[in-house]
C-alpha positions, 0 to 999 in steps of 0.5 A: 497590433501584432504584439496584442494578436499574439498576447490573445492568441497565447491567453486564448491557448492558456484558457483552453489548456485550463479548461481541457485540464478541469474537464478532465475527471478522475476517480479514485477508489480507496478500499479502506481509508481507515488503513493508513497506507490506503489513504495515503495512496488516495490522498496522494493521488487526489492532490497530485490530480488537483495540481493538475487541474483535474476534477477529482471524485475520492471514494472510500469502499470502507473494506467492503466488497459490494460497496467496492462494486457499487462505487466502480459501477458509479464512476463508470456510470459517471463516465469519468475519464480514468480511474485509480484504484487503491489496494483494490480487488480485481479478482472479486470485483472482476466484473467492474473491472471488465465494465470499465475496460468495455467502456473505455475507462482506463484503470491504473490500480496500485498494490492490487495485483495485475489484471488484463482489464488494467493498464497496470498495477504499481507495486513494489517487488513484494517477493523481495519485500517479504524475503528482505523483511524475513531475513532482517528478523532471522538475523536479529533472532541470530537465525535460531528460536521461535517466532510467532506471525501476524498475517493478513490473506486478504491483500496479495502484497501480504499474502505474498509476504507471508509465503516469503516467510514460509520460504525462508522458515523452510531454508532455516529450520533452527527458526521455528514459528510456534504460532500464527494468527491470520487477520480475517475481518477487514472492517474490525481489523484492529480488534481482530488483531489485538484479540488474536495476538493477545492469545498467542503472546499469552500462549507462548509466554516465555517461549517467543524469540520474534515476532513478524508482521505483515503490515505496520498497522498490525505491528503498532498493535503487537508492540503495544501488547508487548510494551504492556507485558513489559517486553524491552527493546531487542528482547523480542525483536518486532520487524514489519512492513510499510513505512510511515511517521508512526512506525519511523517514531516507533523504530527511533523510540527506545521503548518500542520493540518495532525494530524495522520495516520495509518502507514502501513509497505509498504517496510516491505511487499515488503520484506515479498513477496520476503521472501514468494517467497524464502520459497515457489518457491525456497525452496519449502517449503509448502505455509502454512508454510508461512500462512494458508489463503488467506492473510498474515497480518501485523501489522499497527501503529497509528502515531501521536504527541505522537510517531512521532519522532520514525519514523522520520528519523535522 
């Protein structure tokens, strides 16, 4: 009888635990799922949350700020238990972030920048990442010659990377930036990059010694443009930032001009967001047990021909 009672209590506890997990609902917003990195964070977070038995609402803002705000409002109205935002806009959507805080809905962002209305932002040190990418490219150029850059000012991370490129240029004046294109249209960004870089490559043909891209998706387009012009590997080194299977394939490809990337652990950051919410919101641990500041930093790794095999899937 005693053994039966113990088993019954144990089963009831497990059932209660499962019910509590199922009752917990997290909303996940990716600013633009057509961008591989946004999708990688959001999908990894969704998978990690489902593995805990949580209910998941996964949304795609499709690169549109009005839709981003509407989705935030909808999750708050739905009274979800927490929100994870991949590559969000804490400044542009400040009213929604504040509304979540006012309603008691904790928010963790990934690669979005700090906000007083969130628990914290999960980031890599973009200043370190930007410097590492720029210095690697300069090394491939022998710290001399002309480069062109493909930038994106609409995201805090890519904007910092561009500013670090500018700082490295100031201190290494034998390298000249002879042209740059800033990606302006988020919903049709591939067409924008292709048109802008095609114009720069044609205008400066025969004068370019290196190309810098603020993220890998831009680098794929540039790589294809350079190969279409007959540029061989190493003739015009191309360096970018982010990491991913397509990037590693190109770095390992002897016909590709993409030589290196600084790898950011996007899946790991999505998973870390779920773990942080589990610790702080579900288990009621203090926020300081996860991180004491506005950022939870993750490590980035330079990937080139010397170590790319470690990252390629078998």
